[in-house]
C-alpha positions, 0 to 999 in steps of 0.5 A: 874134427877129432879125426882131423887132429888124429890124422895130423898127429899120425902124419907127424904134426905137433900142433893144432895148426898142422891139420892144414896139411890135410887140407892140401889133399881134399880128394883124400881127406875130404873137408877138414876143419879150419884152424879156428874151429879146431881151436874152439873144439879143443877149448870146449873139450878142455872146459868140459873135463871128465864129461868130454873124456867119457864121451870120447872114450864111448865114441872110440869104443863104438867105432872099434866095435864096428871095425 
């Protein structure tokens, strides 16, 4: 889901609901999280504070290592 949000931002989106533009091209982006699901994810991450930030950094590091 974070990838959906990142792609939406990279394509010029400026709010969470902009992930909807990814849903217009399922052949390109595949399944895309719904707006309520993205909102719940952001709420959960915000409530988790430093723990969520550390997990996100670790995942990003692992992906960069693979690439």
